[in-house]
N, C-alpha and C positions, 0 to 999 in steps of 0.2 A: 712570657717572652715577649716584648714589643720590638718590633723590626721596622716601624713605620719611618723611623728617622734615616734609616739607611738607604731609602728610595726616593727619587726625585726625578722631575722631568728633565731631560737633557736633548740637546740637538745634533751632537757629534758622537759617533760611536766607534771605538777601535775594536777590531775583530783581532784576538790574539791567537790566530791560527792560520791555516793554509788549505789549499786544495778544496775539494767539495763542500766542506762544511763552511768555510769561509765565504765562498761564492753563495751558498745558500742563505747565509745570514745577510749578506749585502744585498740580495734581492728583496728581501722582506723590509729590511731597514729603508732601502730607497723608495719602496712603495709606501712607507709611512712618512715619507718626507725628511727622512734623517740623513744628515752628512756622513759618510763612511770613511773610514781610515784603515787602510791594511798594512800589515807589517810582514816582512820577507828575509829570507837569508839570501847570501850570496848565490846559492844554488837555485833560488826562485825568483831571480830578478826579472825573468819574462814570464812568469807565471800568470794563469788566468785571473786569480783572485787580486793579483796586482793591479791588472789593467781594469778590473772592474769597479775597484774603488775609486772614491773621489781625490784620495791622497795616499801615499804609501811611503812607508820609512823602513829603510834597511836597518836590520837588527844586528847582523854579524855574520861570520863564517858558517858554512853549510851545516856543520855538526849542530843538532838541536840543543845540546848543552850551551852552545855559544850564541844561540839565535832565539828559537821558539820557547826554549826553557829559561831564558835569561830574565828574571823578573824585574831587575833594576833597569835594563835596557827597555823593556815593554813600558814600564811607568814613565821612563824618560820620553818615549815616543808619544805617549799620551799628552804630556805636558808640552811637548814640542809642537803638536798639531792642534792644541786646543781641544782634544777630546775629553767629554765629561763622564764617559762610561765605557766599560769593558766588557765584550762578550767573549768567553773563552771558548766556545765551540765545543768538541769533544776531544779526548786524549789530551796530550801536552799537559798544560796547567789547570785542566777543566775541574779537576777534583782535588786541587791544592789549596788547603786552608791557608798555607803560607801566602799564596798569591792573593786569594780573596782578602785577607787581613792587609796585604801591602796596598792593594787598590783602595780600601777603607782608609787607611792612614795617609794616602795621597789625595783623600778627597774625591776619589772616583767612584761611580756607582758600578758594582760589580753584578753582572746580569747572571743571577744564581743565588744560592743560599748563602747564609752567613757562614763565617769560618768555623762557628760552633757547631752549626748542623753539618757541615762537611765533616768535621772531626768525629762528631758523635756517630756518623753513619760509615764513616770510612774504615774503621776497624771490624773486621769480620766477627772477632770474638765479642768486642764491646757491644756492637750492634745487636747481635744475637741476645745478649743479656738484656737489653733494652727492649727488644721484641717480646722477650718471654715475659717481662713485666707487663707489656701492653696487651698480652693475650693473642698475639700473632703465632699462628702454628709454625713449630720449628722441627726439623729433622733431629731426631734423638742424638745428642752429641755431647761433647765436652769442650767447653769454651774457656777454662780457668786459667789462672796466673801460673800455676805450678806447671813446670816444663820437663821435669827430669823424667827419665825412661820408664821408671817404676810407675809414676802417675799416669803417664800416657798409656802404657801397656793395660794397667787395671782399667782405664776408661774404655779402651777398646774392647776388652773381655766383658765388660758390663754392657756395652752397646750391642755387641755381637757382630761377627764378620759376616760379609765384607764391610770394611770401613773406608772412609775417605780421609787421608791425612793431608792437610792443606794449609799453606801460609796464612795467618791472620790477616797480614798486610798487603797480600797480593792479588793478582788478578792474571787474566789471559793463560791459565793453565799452568803457571810457573809456580814451583814449590807445591806440587799437587800429585798425590800418589794413591792409587787403589790398592788396597791390601786385602787379600782374600783368605789368608790364613795367618795364624798367630805367630809362626815361625818366619814370616815375610815382614812383620812389623819393624823390628829393630833396624833393618837395613833401609826401609822406607823412611823412617824418622831421620836418621843421619843423612840421607840423600835430600829430602825435603828441606830439612834445616839449611844445608849447605846451599841449596839452589836460592831458597828464600833469603838467606843473608847476602849472597851476591847480587840478587835482583832487587831487593827492596831495603837492604840494610837493617832487617828485622827478622830473626829466626823463629819467632813465635809461632806455634802451631795449634791448630784445633783439629778434633777428631770427630766425624760425623758417621752416621749409618750411611751406607753406600746403597742409592737406590738403584736396582737394576733395572734395565730397559726404561731409563727415565726421559722424561719429556721437560722441556725448559719453557715455562710460561711466566710472562713479566706484564705488569700493569703500569700504564703511563699516569702519572698524577701531577697536578699543578695546584700549587697553594699561593695566595697573595698574603700582603702584609697586614690584612684586615682580619685575619683568622678564618677565611674562606678556603675550602679545599675540596677539589673534584678528581675523580678517576675517569680517563677517558677510554674505557674498556681495556682489553688485555691483547697482547701479541703472543704469538707461538713462535719460537726461536729454536726449535728442536733440531733442525737440520744444522749440524755443526761438524767441524774438522777441527781437531786438537783443542778443543774448547773455545774455538772461534766461530761466531756465527757466519753462515753462508747464506741461507734463506730465510727471511722472515715474512710472517702473515698475520693479518688481523682480520676478524677475530680469530681465537683459537678454535681449529676444527675438532678439538678433543673435548671441550666444555660444552654442556647444555646450558640453558638460561639459568638454571639454578646455581650450577658450577661457577658461571661467570659472576653473578651476584655475590657469590661467597668469596671468591678470589678478590674482586675488586672492594668489598667491603674490609678484607683483611689488609689490602693495601692502603687504604685510606687510615685505617687503625695505625698501621706502621708509620705513615708520615705524620700523623697528629701526635705521635709520641714525642717528636722533636719541633713541633709547631712550624712545619716545613713550609718555606717559601720558596717559589720558583718551579721549574720543571725538573722532575725525577722520575725514576723508574724503581718499582720494587720488584725484584726478581725471585722466582720461586721454582722449585723442582717438583715435579708430579709424577707420582706412579700410575697414572690414568684414572685415579679416583680421588686421591686427596693431594693437596698442594701443601708445601712447606717452604717458608721463608729461606732464601739464600743470602741475599745482601740488597743493599740499595745503591744505585747509581745516582749520584747527586748532580746531574747534567742532563743535558740533552743526548738521546741515544742516536746512534748511526741510523737504526730502523725508523726513526719517528715518522717518516712519511707514510707508512702504512696506516698509522693511527690518523694522520690527518686526512687521508682519503676516506675513511669510514666514519670519519666524525665531523668533517667539514671544517675543522679547527685548524688555523695556521698557528703552530705551536711556538715558532720563533716569535710572531707577533705578540702571542700571549706572554711569552718571557719579557719581551720589551715593555709591555703595558704594566706587568707586574713590577718591573724595575722602575717605571715612572711614579709607582706608588698607587696605581689605579687598582680597583676591585676587578675580580674576574668578570669577563663579560657575560658568562653564563652560569647557572646553578646546576647542580647534579640532575635535577629533574627535567631541564631543558636540553640535555645532551641526549642524542639519539644515534643509534648505530644503524649505518646504511651500507649493504652489500659486503664485499670482501676485497682485500687488498693484499697483494704479495710482492716482495722486493727481492732482488738479486743483486748482489755485490760483484762489480766488475773488478777484478784485480789485474795488474800487470805480473803475470807469474805463468810458469808452465807446468800444468797438471802433470804432463807425462815424465816429467823430471822432478817428481816429488814436491811439485809446486814452488820450484825455485823461482825466486823474484826475477823479473826481466827489466833491464834498464834500457834507455836508449831514446832516440827522437822518435815522436810519434809522426809517421808520414801521412797517413790516412786517419781521419776521424769522420765517420758517418754514422749518425744516429737517426732513428725514425722520427717523424714529426710528433710532436706531443698533442695528440688528438685525445679526444674524451677518453679517460680510463687509461692513458699511458703517460708516464712522467718520466723524465731523465733528469737526474741531479748529478751534474759533472763538474770535475775540477780541472779538467784538461781540454785541449783542442789540437788540431793538427798544427804541427811544428813546435809543440811544447816538448820538453824533455822530461823523462821519467828517471829520477835521480836514485842512487843506492842509499841515500841518507833518510828517507822517510818510509812510512807505510805506503804500500805499493796500491792502495784503492785508487781507481781512475774514475769511477762513477757508480751510480744506482740506477737501475732500471726497475721501475715500479708501476705495477698494473692494478687496475680496479674493474669490477665488474659486479653485477648483481650477485652471482654466486661463486663459489670457490673454482669449480671446474672452468668456467668462462674466465675467470681471473687468471689462472694457470695458462690457459691457451693464449690469452692475451700477452702475458708475460713472455711466454716461448716465442711469439711472433716479434716482439719488441727485441729480445735478445737476437733472434736470427736475422733482424734487419739493422743490427749494430756491427759495423766494420771498423775495426782498429788495426792498423798495421804499423810496423816500425818496431814495436814490442810485441811479445807473446801475451795473450791474454787467456783467462779462464772461462770465456764466453762457451765454448763448446761444452766443457765440463757443466757449465750451469744449465745449459739447454737439455743435456742429457739427464741431470738430476731432476729438473722440474717436471719432465715428462715421463720419469720413470713410474711403472705402475703402482709400486708400492707407496710412492709419494703422493699420486693421485688418489690412493686410497686411504691415504694416512696411517698406513701402517709402518711407522717409523719409530725410532728412539735416537738419542744423542749419539748412538754408536753406528748409525746406519751407513753413513758415508764411508767410514773406515772399512766396514765390512763388505761394501759392495764396490771399493775404490777402483778395483781393475776393470770392472765393466763400465763404469762411469768415466774412465779416463782413456777408454779404448778408441783409437782412431776408426773410421769408416773403414771397411775392409778392402773394398776394391774400388778403382776408378773405372767408371763405365762411359758408355758413348756421350751421354749428356755432359759429364764434366769436361771431356776433352772439347766437345763443340763449344762449351761455355768458354774455355781457354782460348780457343781460336777467335771466337767472337770478341773477347775482351782485347786481344792484341789489334784485331781490326778496328775495333772502336777507338783504342789510343792511336793508331796510326791516322784514322780520319780525323781525330781532335787534333792532331798535330799538323796535318795538311790543312785543315780549316783555319788554323791560326795563321798560316802562312799566305792566305788568301785563296780565292777560286783556282781550281786546277782540275783538268779532265783526268789527272794522274792520281787519284787518291786510291786509298785501300779498297774501294768498292769493287774493283776488279775490271773497270771499263777498259775495253781495249778496241780498237779501230777494226781489227779482224781476229778471229780464232778465240782461244780460251786460255786463261792463264792458270798455271799450276804452282802451288807452294807446298813445301814439306815443313812439319814441325815435329820436333820430339821433345816430348813433356816427361820430366823425371819426377817420381815421388820418392822421397827417402834419401838417405845418404850413405857414403861409404859402401860396404858390401850389402847393406840391406837397402837396396833401392829396386825400382823397377822402371824401365822406360817405355813409353807409348808413343808410336809413330801415327802421325795423321796426316794425310794429304788433301789439301784443298784445291778443288778444280771450280773456277768461276769465271764469269763474263758472260755477255750475251744475254744477261737477265734472269739467269739461273746459277746456283751453286751446288756443288756436290762435295761431301766428305766421304774419304776412303778410310775406314778404321778397322783393323784386323782383316783386310781383303775384302770387306763388304762396302758398298757404296750406299749413301742414304742422302736424301735430299735435304739441304741445309739453308737456312736463312736467319738473319738477325736483325734487330732494331732496337734503338735506344727506347728506354722506357723510365723516364726520371732518372735516378741514380742506377737503376737496374738495367737489365737487359732482357728482351724477348727472344728467346732462341727457338726456332722451330726444326725439328728433326722429323723428316717423314711427314706423318699427318698430326703430329703433336707439337703444340707450342707451350713452353715453360717460362716462367718469370724466374730469372737467375740473377746472381750478383757476382762480381769479380772485381778484383784490383790488381792492377798491373804495376809492380815496382821494380824497375829494371828487367833483368831476367826472372824475377820471382813473381809468381801469380798466386792470388788467393782468390779460391773460387767457392762459391756457396750454392748448392741446389737443394732439391728436395731431398736428395740422399745424404746430405751433411756438409761439413767444410772440409776443404782439401787444400793443402799447399803443394804447389807444383813449381818446377824449376824449368824454364824454356833452355833447352841445350843449344848453345852456340856452336854450329858446326865449324866455325873458324876460330873458336876461342881455345881450342887444344884442350878441352875438358875430357877427363878420364874417369873411369868409374871409381878410382881410388881417390881418396881425400888427400888435398896436398898438405905435405909437412905432418904426417900422421906420427913423426918422431918426437914432435914438439908439443910440450904441455902448455896451453895458453890460458889465460884468464878468461872465463866465460862472461864474467861482469866485472865492472869496477868493484875493487873491494881491498880489504885489509888481510895480509898474511898473518895468521895467528899461530901456526904450528908448522913446522918442517918435520915429516913423519918417515922420511928415508935419508940416507946419506949417499953421497956420490960414491959411485962404485959398487953400489949394493945391487945384487941379483934380485929382480922383481918378478913375482908372479903376474899374470893378467889380473887386473882388478886390485892390485896392491895399492894401499895408500901412499901417496907422495907428499902432499901438503894440504893445509886447510886455509880457505879464504872465509872470512866473515863479510856478509853481504846483507844490507837492511835487517841487521840484527840477527840473521840466520848463518849457520855455518855451512859451507859446502866443501867436502873433501874431494879433492882431483886425485884420480886414480890412473895407474898404468893401463893403457888400452890394450896392450899385449905383453907377453912375457919378454923380458929383456935386461939391460944394464942400465942403471941411471948414470948417465955420462956428465950431466951438468945440472946445478941448481943456479938459477939466475935471480934469485930473491932471498931476502931474510926476513925473519919474524919482525912484523912492525912495519913492513914496506906497504905504501898504498899504491896498489896497481891499477892500471886502466884496463877496460875491456880489450881482449886480444894481445896484451902483453905476454911475451914469451917467458915462462917462469922456470922450465926445465926441459931437458933432453933425454930421450931413451934410445939407446941402441938395441934394435929387435934381435933376439936369438936367432942364429941360423936356422934355416928350415931343416 
């Protein structure tokens, strides 16, 4: 297959994506002297990628189907701006053969493989048949066209339980079931087919041997239109949740040099089977000894930075050079592996609430400086809004070091120095994960997170003196900053007084409703010294600004801490962990009970997809009332106490905003 005619030099690149990957592509394209065009939906009009591009075009309404998945509108945006090439990023249309063909038909360079290559590797069953011919190791399985129950059951018996039933056209864990016994197979087939049909419009299934305690290993490959192809070592993505990657690292800590050579050679063989052009990833599952082909992703991966940091290669630059029609800049023998890199995906989600997406306006965005060995790839900034319409990934924190242990330490520090407020993030969960002893020891498999989820999402147990002192220091700093902005004054928060000493009392609340604790702190200051009284004990106290952080001294110990004040809400980070505190307003009439507990309100913007109770129904505590769909996930709202449902203020199909009142419950008498 010749592909040279499909690639040519261009000067203007349209990025058919949003968020972090759009910003990432724009950064390299600009460095290469290219003019960049962003596209955006109505929900993304103020997004970071829009402001970073040279030009930006509105695609349409917020829904992806009306904007980022609208092929005709994207092609028109390219024509409108004079773009000669399109980079699809990842997700959305990045693995759409239809989109690649539409670009070719419009005379646009598609920065990626040909439509034929995407089609050949896009079907799990079809690609496995191709890999079998190429001699790439496969998990024993059935990938045939016959889909009747008897054929699938016979295949499962022949393979041997446990087996994995999964959608041929799918991804992201949808249409996938683990079946451990023969009598569970029929139900799993029906369920997987139904889910696959709804998600992908195709209910074709394949059955494979299920690898217990598996590891996920993948190889980055890049090919050019001149027949050259290289592998850039492997990544390990074993730390997953619900088949979604959470932490990625390179190289794999599981493989030795011989294993690395073996899996990389298999990946090159797999890509060569379709004369692959562009960047792609060959994914394998491993039992710790052997590796077996799973699928090929015909695009750039989210986790590509870890490969860049160990190889010294800018993969986006290589993608663009291949799209120019150039040969690869390096041969396989010229590529060398250097050190270890590890990446964590920062999401707007709440691990304590089953990772429910969090939407809203980002009020604080602080990331550590990109020093040697630490890289932040972000798609957001302070003031941006996280909408319910798209994937909730905000940024990636990536660390490099000469050894895996040092890279983990650097990643943890990078996470701990990343402060995002206004939305809830998974940063504390990520920090707990990367520092877990079993993760450090590489004693993991793809089920590790689910097994240890309770410990990984547990909040720090108690607030101690250091956290309370940090909260006080943060308030004083905020007051000092406000006073400074108003001009010089002797009456700043520093406590200066002409005579005597000043006393202030603070009450900090942790938790909500019945499950909360209050902590009282008295500050005595002035005359050059300060004291805190906590729990009846006095301790010397001092604080000073240190960049974005604060140096807090308690007694004889000085600690570097961080805190963000947002109205009465405080976010505190110390050596003991991360803490959310609320400053109780003594004049605000705050009570221990949550206001309006009889009302059910929308926790996030979303669509009402089901009403599960009728007005007048007697409800037990925890009974389901209605279901919202938010960011493609369903959230069931339940009764906070036993009572009677007195009102439903929504109907199926309603699009509701955060805080909208949806139902009322009258509690049962005590």
